[in-house]
Structures are given as structure tokens and as C-alpha cells.
C-alpha positions in Angstrom: -20.9 -22.3 1.2 -21.5 -19.1 3.1 -20.6 -19.6 6.8 -20.5 -16.1 8.4 -17.7 -14.1 10.1 -14.3 -14.3 8.5 -11.1 -12.2 8.3 -10.8 -9.5 5.7 -8.3 -11.5 3.8 -10.6 -14.6 3.8 -13.5 -12.6 2.6 -11.5 -11.1 -0.2 -10.5 -14.5 -1.4 -14.0 -15.9 -1.0 -15.5 -13.0 -3.0 -12.9 -13.3 -5.7 -13.5 -17.0 -6.0 -17.3 -17.0 -5.9 -18.4 -13.5 -6.8 -21.0 -14.0 -4.1 -22.1 -10.5 -3.1 -22.7 -11.5 0.4 -19.0 -11.7 1.0 -18.5 -8.2 -0.4 -21.4 -6.9 1.8 -19.8 -8.6 4.9 -16.5 -7.0 4.0 -18.1 -3.6 3.7 -19.9 -4.1 7.1 -16.7 -5.3 8.7 -14.8 -2.3 7.5 -17.5 0.3 8.0 -15.8 1.9 11.0 -12.5 2.3 9.2 -14.3 3.8 6.2 -16.1 6.3 8.5 -12.8 7.3 10.2 -11.1 7.8 6.8 -14.0 9.7 5.2 -15.1 12.0 8.1 -12.1 14.4 8.1 -12.7 15.1 4.4 -16.2 16.5 5.2 -14.5 19.5 6.8 -12.0 20.1 3.9 -14.0 19.4 0.7 -16.4 22.2 -0.1 -20.1 21.2 0.1 -19.1 17.6 0.9 -21.6 15.3 2.7 -20.4 12.4 4.8 -22.8 9.9 3.1 -21.4 10.7 -0.3 -17.8 10.4 0.9 -18.6 7.0 2.5 -20.0 5.9 -0.8 -16.8 7.0 -2.6 -14.7 5.2 0.1 -16.8 2.0 -0.5 -16.0 2.3 -4.3 -12.4 2.4 -3.2 -13.0 -0.7 -1.1 -14.2 -2.6 -4.2 -11.1 -1.5 -6.0 -8.9 -2.6 -3.1 -10.6 -6.0 -3.2 -9.7 -6.4 -6.9 -6.1 -5.3 -6.4 -5.2 -6.7 -3.0 -2.3 -9.2 -3.1 -1.7 -11.0 0.2 1.8 -12.0 -1.0 3.0 -8.3 -0.7 3.3 -8.7 3.0 0.7 -6.3 4.3 -2.9 -6.7 5.6 -6.0 -5.9 3.6 -6.8 -3.1 6.2 -3.4 -1.4 5.5 -4.0 -1.6 1.7 -7.6 -0.4 2.0 -6.5 2.7 4.0 -4.1 3.7 1.2 -6.6 3.1 -1.6 -9.4 5.1 0.2 -7.1 8.0 1.1 -5.9 8.1 -2.5 -9.5 8.3 -3.8 -10.7 10.9 -1.3 -7.5 13.0 -1.9 -8.3 13.0 -5.6 -11.8 14.2 -4.9 -10.3 16.9 -2.6 -7.9 17.9 -5.4 -10.6 18.1 -8.0 -12.9 20.2 -5.7 -10.3 22.6 -4.5 -8.2 22.8 -7.6 -5.2 23.4 -5.5 -1.8 22.8 -7.0 -0.3 19.7 -5.6 3.3 19.0 -4.6 5.6 20.6 -7.2 9.0 19.1 -6.7 11.6 19.4 -9.5 10.4 16.1 -10.9 7.3 14.1 -10.1 8.2 10.9 -8.4 6.2 7.4 -7.9 6.7 5.4 -4.6 5.9 2.2 -6.5 9.1 3.0 -8.4 11.2 3.1 -5.2 11.1 -0.7 -5.1 10.7 -1.5 -8.8 13.6 0.6 -10.0 15.9 -1.5 -12.2 14.7 -4.8 -10.9 16.4 -6.4 -13.9 19.5 -4.3 -13.8 19.3 -1.3 -16.0 21.9 1.4 -16.4 23.1 4.1 -14.0 21.5 6.7 -16.2 18.0 5.3 -15.9 15.4 8.0 -14.8 12.2 6.0 -14.9 11.8 5.9 -11.2 9.7 9.0 -10.8 7.3 9.4 -7.9 3.8 10.9 -8.5 2.8 13.1 -5.6 -0.5 14.3 -7.1 -2.4 13.0 -4.1 -0.6 15.0 -1.3 0.5 18.6 -1.1 4.0 19.7 0.0 3.0 20.2 3.6 1.2 16.9 3.9 4.2 15.2 2.1 6.8 16.7 4.5 4.6 15.8 7.5 4.3 12.2 6.1 8.1 12.0 5.7 8.7 13.2 9.2 6.4 10.4 10.5 8.4 7.7 8.7 11.4 8.3 10.9 13.7 7.8 7.9 17.4 7.1 8.4 19.9 9.6 7.1 20.6 7.5 3.9 16.8 7.0 3.3 16.3 10.8 3.5 19.1 11.2 1.0 17.4 8.7 -1.4 14.0 10.5 -1.1 15.4 14.0 -1.7 17.6 12.9 -4.6 14.7 11.0 -6.3 12.5 14.0 -5.9 15.2 16.2 -7.5 15.2 13.9 -10.5 18.5 12.2 -9.9 19.3 9.0 -11.8 19.9 5.7 -10.1 23.6 6.2 -10.5 23.5 9.7 -9.0 21.6 8.4 -6.0 24.1 5.6 -5.6 27.0 8.1 -5.8 25.4 10.3 -3.2 25.1 7.3 -0.9 28.7 6.2 -1.9 27.4 2.7 -2.8 26.6 0.6 -5.9 23.3 1.0 -7.8 22.4 -2.5 -6.6 22.9 -1.4 -3.0 20.8 1.7 -3.6 17.9 -0.6 -4.6 18.0 -2.0 -1.1 17.1 1.5 0.2 14.3 1.8 -2.4 12.8 -1.4 -1.2 13.0 -0.3 2.5 11.4 3.0 1.7 8.5 1.3 -0.2 7.9 -1.0 2.8 7.7 2.1 5.1 5.2 3.8 2.8 3.0 0.7 2.7 3.1 0.3 6.5 2.0 3.9 6.9 -1.0 3.4 4.5 0.3 4.9 1.3 0.2 2.4 -1.6 0.8 3.6 -5.1 
């Protein structure tokens, strides 16, 4: 039965369980301020953009976030929502401006930073690439500066962006590939905490 005010996480679960649109509307109303704060800066960067349209795009991202949110990952719905909305609005910006995005030696995926060789794999594996299509080089470097990475984490990011294998990253850190995975997991947590979920 519908009872009124709930946390974002409760509303997500209630909507998923019942498909009652009232829960989704309440979630949208509850997050309207965040949606506005995320959409408003794009009005000034996307040619001919209107705030109302960008808010609608952000609400589409909210529906996607509701479908994909996993409370067991250790972050709040608000944090996850910010990442999904920024990703959608950045894609619109990219499409409208047709600007070339980050062009490192190899495209990389932050999801891969934690998922790399979960089951083992070999030192030559290269399947942990990070896609940076949503942020340009300047934004990416500013984002990295804001993470306050340790020296070893900086080595991991730079090596991954250069296309190094798991074994090459481990050798650069002077550790085993299994220990290198520890750094990948820590990096992914930092990306999630700062609102970038890929």
C-alpha cells in the first residue's frame, strides 16, 4: 500500500516490486533539485539547449538508474543517479558539439578496473580497457586530480590508459597481478564515490 515519504532506496525497491507509477513520480519529485543542478550547467555548453529538455533527458536517465541500481554495491541511489545523469547529458553534449573525446593510446573502462581478471586470467590479458567517451582530456585530468590518488593508483591509471596488460601494471607496481587487482578495486570505489559509474 502507498504510504508517502520514503528514502530513495525504498522508493526504488517499491517501484520495482509493484510497478506503481506513484513511487516513480515521488522519486522524481524527491530528486528534482539534484536533476536541476546536474542539467543546468549543460544549458550553457550545449548549443540551442533548453533547460526543460535537459531536465527531461535527466529524468530518462533517472528511470535507467532505477532499473540498474544495486544497493549491494555499497553506494547510495543519489550517487548512482548523478553518474547516470552526467553520462547521458555528456553524450548529448558530445553528439551536439561533435568534439573529439579523450584520445589516449587505448580506450579504457572504469568498470574494468575492478572486474579485471576476477577469476584469475593471465598476465597478458588486455581486456580491461576504459572507455572515456563521456569526458574529454581536460575534464578527465581535472577529475583525476580531484580523486587525490596515491602514487601507486596514479601509476595504475596511467599504465591502463597506455594499454598495458595486467602483468605489465603489476611489474610497474613491483607486485603480483592479484595485488594489482586490489588497486583496481580501490580506484573503482573512488570513481563511484565521485559520481562516475560506468
